[in-house]
N, CA, C and O of each residue as an XYZ file, in Angstrom:
176
protein
N      77.131    114.945    112.235
C      76.826    113.729    111.577
C      76.058    114.582    110.323
O      75.451    115.602    110.648
N      76.072    114.299    109.327
C      75.365    114.367    108.211
C      75.010    113.566    107.235
O      75.831    112.681    106.994
N      73.789    113.586    106.412
C      73.415    112.650    104.822
C      73.306    113.947    104.215
O      72.735    115.012    104.445
N      74.368    113.258    103.019
C      74.597    113.555    101.717
C      73.150    113.461    100.945
O      72.417    112.483    101.096
N      72.828    114.515    100.147
C      71.584    113.977     99.663
C      71.851    114.125     98.007
O      72.366    115.110     97.479
N      71.417    113.010     97.365
C      71.540    112.435     96.031
C      70.345    113.167     95.887
O      69.415    113.334     96.676
N      70.652    113.825     94.030
C      69.715    114.591     93.813
C      69.711    113.708     92.138
O      68.672    113.651     91.480
N      70.644    113.264     91.789
C      71.126    112.922     90.282
C      71.375    114.019     89.495
O      71.335    115.246     89.596
N      71.679    113.079     88.580
C      72.001    113.595     87.399
C      70.814    114.579     86.699
O      69.705    114.047     86.652
N      70.917    116.023     86.118
C      70.123    117.011     85.533
C      70.149    117.586     84.183
O      71.201    118.073     83.768
N      69.134    117.576     83.489
C      69.650    118.130     82.029
C      69.843    119.735     82.332
O      69.967    120.042     83.518
N      69.870    120.540     81.572
C      69.713    121.895     81.620
C      68.428    122.336     81.328
O      67.617    122.113     80.429
N      68.478    123.379     82.850
C      66.718    123.797     82.964
C      66.111    122.872     83.438
O      65.121    123.405     83.940
N      66.027    121.310     83.695
C      65.244    120.731     84.443
C      65.553    120.872     85.743
O      66.592    121.425     86.102
N      64.536    120.305     86.695
C      64.375    120.872     87.964
C      64.005    119.374     88.820
O      63.639    118.274     88.406
N      64.224    119.782     89.886
C      63.822    118.074     91.216
C      63.582    118.901     92.448
O      64.187    119.813     93.012
N      62.548    118.281     92.636
C      62.228    118.592     94.146
C      62.414    117.299     94.894
O      62.316    116.176     94.400
N      62.767    117.669     96.467
C      63.057    116.542     97.334
C      62.804    116.987     98.171
O      63.037    118.191     98.268
N      62.099    116.184     99.406
C      61.856    116.733    100.690
C      63.215    116.348    101.916
O      64.354    116.080    101.534
N      62.979    116.373    102.782
C      63.514    116.034    104.353
C      62.880    116.656    105.517
O      61.727    116.978    105.803
N      64.348    116.734    106.258
C      64.168    117.417    107.511
C      65.510    117.558    108.497
O      66.037    116.530    108.922
N      65.869    118.448    108.731
C      66.488    119.177    109.434
C      66.680    119.461    110.914
O      66.057    120.351    111.495
N      67.561    118.673    111.492
C      67.280    117.911    113.157
C      68.453    118.880    113.912
O      69.630    118.578    113.718
N      68.137    120.019    114.754
C      68.676    120.679    115.618
C      68.454    119.209    117.172
O      67.462    118.886    117.826
N      69.386    118.887    117.185
C      69.506    117.652    118.287
C      70.293    117.438    119.455
O      71.364    116.895    119.182
N      70.078    117.751    121.006
C      70.939    117.225    121.793
C      70.830    115.902    122.268
O      69.654    115.542    122.206
N      71.525    115.096    122.685
C      71.595    114.135    123.228
C      72.643    113.115    122.171
O      73.424    113.552    121.327
N      72.414    111.788    122.476
C      73.816    111.012    122.212
C      73.332    110.377    120.420
O      72.216    110.533    119.925
N      74.175    109.877    119.937
C      73.868    109.429    118.546
C      73.053    108.156    118.532
O      72.610    107.754    117.456
N      72.807    107.444    119.735
C      72.019    106.871    119.568
C      70.732    106.707    119.858
O      69.950    105.759    119.785
N      70.646    108.150    120.304
C      69.302    109.002    120.672
C      68.540    109.615    119.302
O      67.358    109.534    118.967
N      69.567    110.194    118.711
C      69.358    110.488    117.420
C      68.897    109.534    116.100
O      68.033    109.703    115.239
N      69.829    108.504    116.332
C      69.508    107.523    115.022
C      68.024    106.958    116.144
O      67.102    106.801    115.344
N      67.650    106.720    117.172
C      65.912    106.206    117.316
C      65.368    107.026    116.532
O      64.725    106.730    115.524
N      65.661    108.440    117.073
C      64.496    109.384    116.290
C      64.280    109.441    114.818
O      63.189    109.767    114.351
N      65.574    109.046    113.891
C      65.790    109.356    112.742
C      64.915    107.778    112.083
O      64.210    107.778    111.074
N      65.196    106.572    112.939
C      64.258    105.770    112.651
C      62.811    105.592    112.511
O      62.278    104.929    111.621
N      62.107    106.333    113.607
C      61.162    106.552    113.753
C      60.197    107.309    112.718
O      58.995    107.139    112.511
N      61.250    108.339    112.043
C      60.652    109.404    111.585
C      61.098    109.084    109.664
O      60.826    109.700    108.633
N      61.638    108.212    109.869
C      62.574    107.419    108.209
C      62.525    106.444    108.363
O      63.705    106.119    108.235
N      61.725    105.146    108.677
C      61.934    103.960    108.834
C      62.605    103.080    107.379
O      63.228    102.039    107.587
N      62.464    103.464    106.293
C      63.071    102.994    105.192
C      64.701    103.206    104.826
O      65.398    102.525    104.073
N      64.998    104.179    105.481
C      66.737    104.439    104.891
C      67.271    103.755    105.958
O      68.493    103.895    105.919
N      66.822    102.872    107.183
C      68.146    102.651    108.144
C      67.650    101.038    108.557
O      68.339    100.355    109.316
């Protein structure tokens, strides 16, 4: 499972910072989604 990161269009020499987390997770998809929702409630 992965999430696509949307940065948007950038002009030449323009930069943008994004913030996120990488999870190495053992468990079911449902276990993972529960953890993800606790950390990022606005995306689910």
